[in-house]
C-alpha positions in Angstrom: 0.0 0.0 0.0 1.4 3.4 -1.0 2.2 6.2 1.4 -0.7 8.3 0.1 -3.2 5.5 0.6 -1.9 4.8 4.1 -2.2 8.5 5.0 -5.7 8.7 3.5 -6.8 5.5 5.4 -5.3 6.9 8.6 -7.2 10.2 8.2 -10.5 8.4 7.5 -9.9 6.2 10.6 -9.2 9.2 12.8 -12.3 11.0 11.5 -14.4 7.9 12.1 -13.2 7.5 15.7 -13.7 11.2 16.3 -17.2 11.1 15.1 -18.0 8.0 17.2 -16.5 9.7 20.3 -18.6 12.8 19.6 -21.8 10.7 19.4 -20.9 9.1 22.7 -20.2 12.4 24.4 -22.3 13.5 27.4 -25.3 15.5 26.3 -27.3 17.9 28.5 -30.2 20.2 27.9 -29.3 23.7 26.8 -29.3 26.0 29.8 -29.3 29.8 29.4 -29.8 32.5 32.0 -29.3 36.3 32.4 -31.0 39.2 30.8 -30.8 41.8 28.1 -32.2 45.3 27.9 -34.9 46.2 25.4 -33.6 46.3 21.9 -30.9 43.6 22.5 -33.2 40.5 22.3 -31.4 39.5 19.1 -28.2 39.2 21.0 -29.7 36.7 23.3 -31.2 34.7 20.4 -27.8 34.4 18.8 -26.2 33.5 22.2 -28.7 30.7 22.6 -28.3 29.5 19.0 -24.6 29.2 19.5 -25.3 26.5 22.1 -28.1 24.9 20.1 -25.9 24.6 17.0 -23.1 23.0 19.0 -20.6 25.7 18.6 -20.3 26.2 22.3 -19.5 22.7 23.7 -19.4 23.6 27.4 -20.4 27.0 28.9 -19.9 30.7 28.3 -20.9 34.2 29.4 -21.5 37.4 27.5 -21.7 41.0 28.7 -22.0 44.3 26.9 -21.8 47.9 28.2 -22.8 50.9 26.2 -22.0 54.4 27.6 -21.6 53.0 31.1 -24.9 51.0 31.1 -24.9 47.2 31.1 -27.3 46.2 28.3 -26.3 42.5 28.0 -25.5 40.0 30.8 -25.9 36.4 29.8 -24.5 33.1 30.8 -25.3 29.5 29.9 -24.1 26.0 29.4 -22.1 24.1 32.0 -19.1 24.9 34.1 -18.3 21.2 34.1 -20.2 19.2 31.5 -19.3 15.8 32.7 -20.5 16.7 36.2 -23.6 18.5 34.9 -22.5 21.5 36.9 -24.3 24.5 35.4 -22.7 27.8 34.5 -24.1 30.2 37.1 -24.1 33.9 37.5 -21.0 33.8 39.6 -19.1 31.2 37.6 -15.6 32.3 36.6 -13.1 30.9 34.2 -9.6 31.4 32.9 -9.5 34.4 30.6 -6.3 33.4 28.8 -4.6 36.3 27.0 -7.4 38.7 27.8 -5.4 38.9 31.1 -2.8 40.9 29.2 -5.3 43.7 28.6 -6.1 43.9 32.3 -2.3 43.9 33.1 -1.9 46.8 30.7 -4.6 48.8 32.5 -2.5 48.4 35.7 0.5 49.9 33.9 -1.7 52.7 32.5 -2.8 53.6 36.1 0.8 53.8 37.1 1.6 56.0 34.1 -1.3 58.3 34.9 0.0 58.7 38.4 3.4 59.7 37.1 5.2 56.6 38.3 6.4 55.7 34.8 6.5 56.8 31.2 5.8 54.6 28.2 8.7 56.0 26.3 11.1 55.5 29.2 13.5 52.6 29.4 12.5 49.6 31.5 15.9 49.7 33.1 15.2 53.2 34.4 12.9 51.6 36.9 14.4 48.1 36.9 18.2 48.5 36.7 18.9 44.8 36.5 16.9 44.5 33.3 19.6 46.4 31.3 22.0 43.4 31.0 22.6 41.4 27.8 21.3 43.7 25.1 18.1 44.8 26.8 19.3 48.3 27.7 17.3 50.0 25.0 13.9 48.3 25.7 11.2 50.8 26.6 8.0 50.2 28.6 6.1 50.6 25.3 8.2 47.9 23.6 7.5 45.6 26.6 3.8 46.1 26.3 3.7 45.9 22.5 5.5 42.6 22.2 8.6 44.3 20.7 11.1 43.4 23.5 12.4 40.3 21.7 11.7 38.2 24.7 9.0 36.0 23.3 10.4 33.0 25.0 13.0 32.2 27.6 16.0 29.8 27.3 15.8 28.7 30.9 13.1 26.1 31.5 10.5 27.5 33.9 9.4 25.0 36.5 6.4 25.3 38.7 8.6 26.3 41.6 10.3 29.1 39.6 6.9 30.4 38.3 5.8 30.8 41.9 8.9 32.7 42.9 9.0 36.3 41.5 12.6 36.8 42.5 13.8 33.8 40.5 11.7 34.9 37.5 13.3 38.4 37.8 16.8 36.9 37.8 16.0 34.7 34.7 14.6 37.7 32.8 17.6 39.9 33.8 20.0 37.3 32.4 18.1 36.6 29.2 19.2 37.9 25.7 16.6 39.3 23.3 15.8 36.9 20.4 15.6 39.8 17.9 16.6 43.4 18.0 14.1 45.1 20.4 11.8 47.6 18.7 12.5 46.4 15.2 9.9 43.6 15.0 6.8 42.4 16.8 6.6 38.9 18.1 4.0 37.5 20.5 5.0 37.1 24.1 2.4 34.5 25.3 3.8 34.0 28.8 6.8 36.4 29.2 4.5 39.4 28.8 3.0 38.6 32.2 6.2 38.1 34.1 7.8 41.3 32.6 4.8 43.4 33.4 4.6 42.0 37.0 8.2 43.0 37.5 7.6 46.5 36.1 4.7 47.0 38.6 6.8 45.7 41.5 9.6 48.1 40.7 7.5 51.1 39.9 4.7 50.9 42.5 5.5 52.9 45.6 4.4 49.9 47.7 6.2 47.4 45.5 3.1 45.3 45.2 2.7 42.4 42.8 0.4 42.9 39.8 -2.2 40.7 41.4 -2.2 42.7 44.6 -2.2 46.0 42.7 -5.2 45.0 40.7 -7.1 43.8 43.7 -6.4 46.9 45.8 -6.6 49.6 43.1 -9.3 48.3 40.7 -11.3 45.2 41.4 -11.6 45.6 45.2 -12.8 49.3 45.2 -15.2 48.6 42.4 -16.4 45.1 43.6 -15.3 43.4 40.4 -15.0 39.6 40.3 -11.6 39.3 38.5 -8.4 37.9 39.8 -4.7 37.5 38.9 -3.9 35.0 41.6 -7.2 33.4 42.7 -7.8 32.9 46.4 -8.1 29.2 47.2 -11.6 29.6 48.8 -12.9 30.8 45.4 -11.8 27.8 43.5 -15.2 26.0 43.6 -16.6 28.6 41.2 -14.0 28.0 38.4 -15.3 26.5 35.2 -13.4 23.5 33.8 -11.8 24.2 30.4 -11.9 21.5 27.8 -10.0 21.1 24.5 -11.9 20.5 21.2 -11.9 17.0 19.7 -10.3 16.4 16.4 -13.8 16.2 14.8 -14.7 19.6 16.3 -11.6 21.0 14.8 -12.4 19.6 11.3 -16.0 20.7 11.6 -14.9 24.3 12.0 -12.8 24.0 8.8 -15.8 22.6 7.0 -17.9 25.5 8.2 -15.2 28.1 7.3 -12.1 27.1 5.4 -10.2 30.1 6.9 -10.0 28.2 10.1 -7.6 25.8 8.4 -4.8 28.2 9.3 -5.1 26.8 12.7 -3.6 23.5 11.5 -0.6 25.5 10.3 -0.1 26.8 13.8 -0.3 23.2 15.1 2.4 22.2 12.6 4.6 25.0 13.8 4.0 23.9 17.4 5.2 20.4 16.5 8.5 21.7 15.2 11.3 23.7 16.7 10.1 27.2 15.9 9.9 30.5 17.9 6.2 29.7 18.4 6.8 26.3 19.9 9.6 27.6 22.1 7.3 30.4 23.4 4.3 28.1 24.0 6.2 25.1 25.4 8.0 26.9 28.2 6.5 26.4 30.8 6.1 22.8 29.6 3.6 22.0 32.3 1.1 24.8 31.2 -0.9 23.2 28.4 -4.1 24.2 26.6 -3.9 22.7 23.0 -3.6 18.9 23.2 -4.6 18.7 26.8 -5.6 21.3 29.4 -3.4 21.4 32.5 -4.8 24.8 33.2 -7.5 23.1 35.2 -5.0 22.4 37.9 -6.2 24.6 40.9 -2.6 25.1 42.0 -1.9 27.0 38.8 -4.7 29.4 39.5 -2.8 30.7 42.6 0.0 32.0 40.3 0.0 35.7 39.4 0.7 35.0 35.7 -0.5 38.3 34.2 -0.4 37.0 30.6 -2.6 33.9 30.7 -4.0 33.0 34.1 -6.4 35.8 34.9 -9.7 34.5 36.2 -13.1 36.1 35.8 -16.1 36.2 33.5 -17.5 38.4 30.7 -19.3 40.7 33.2 -16.1 41.4 35.2 -14.0 42.0 32.1 -16.7 44.2 30.5 -17.0 46.2 33.8 -13.2 46.8 33.9 -13.0 47.9 30.3 -16.1 50.1 30.7 -14.5 51.8 33.6 -11.4 52.6 31.5 -13.7 53.8 28.6 -15.5 56.1 31.0 -12.3 57.5 32.4 -10.7 58.1 29.0 -13.7 59.7 27.3 -14.5 61.9 30.4 -11.2 63.7 29.9 -10.8 66.9 28.0 -7.3 66.3 26.7 -6.9 63.9 23.7 -5.6 60.4 24.2 -2.0 59.8 23.2 -1.4 57.3 20.4 1.4 54.8 20.7 1.0 53.2 17.3 4.1 53.3 15.0 5.5 51.7 12.0 8.3 49.1 12.1 11.4 49.9 10.2 
């Protein structure tokens, strides 16, 4: 049998098994709760349809603010499908890279208070950062994924990730992987560690980013969002699942543009900058399996990927920022620029 036939047979077999597993998968009635303001009923209809059509396999929440008013607040599905644990009003989940936006807001608050400037060097506030070719990296570059530190050469263990001093030393001794400021390359995990260190060095109380967020934003405004979740709140966290192979193929059949996802998988399987960035820490997985469900990891103040909240809490935070920005008389400063 030729290689092409073997490959085709293997693909058909994989699809057949995936379909069978999908048919045997636990099914539960569609569960939707929450409310929308008058005029936004269509949003709720589409939210429900997303579940009925099978595009949302577990649970989700959706919230929308307009001019400071909450007009959509919906939740539905299951926080743990296998356990039939419904997604409730106070259910929270890992917000992955949306955490970066919340971390950036913390930096913006420090900038507004005059504790830092975006165009200033990171080493101005964090002297140890200047080593090994990092002396010209600005705060803006660090926040814009231009620092050249998309991945670290030192393997990050669970013990190291829980020790901000060790993380600081590793970052200080790291060399940029490209000339800072010349190119943009995603920093999936390192963004969070770098921003946390900036906050610790700039804040007058030298607080961690999780503590700063809690004391300056979420606490005063009673917002249910955390970078470093208290152990007693763990019972509210939704379980994250990874899509089956059939679900991945079904998305491609629905929209061929999703096929680019498989190119990313191919890059992850090889020694590429993407794989190096995503596979360190090696114990933090969300593609082939989901170790992010480990409650111990939810304690970590990882400000790039492990924020925990829901749509309502995120929308509330972003609406607060919008209200502050648009209530000012002076124009907002733009930090967009061309790469050269």
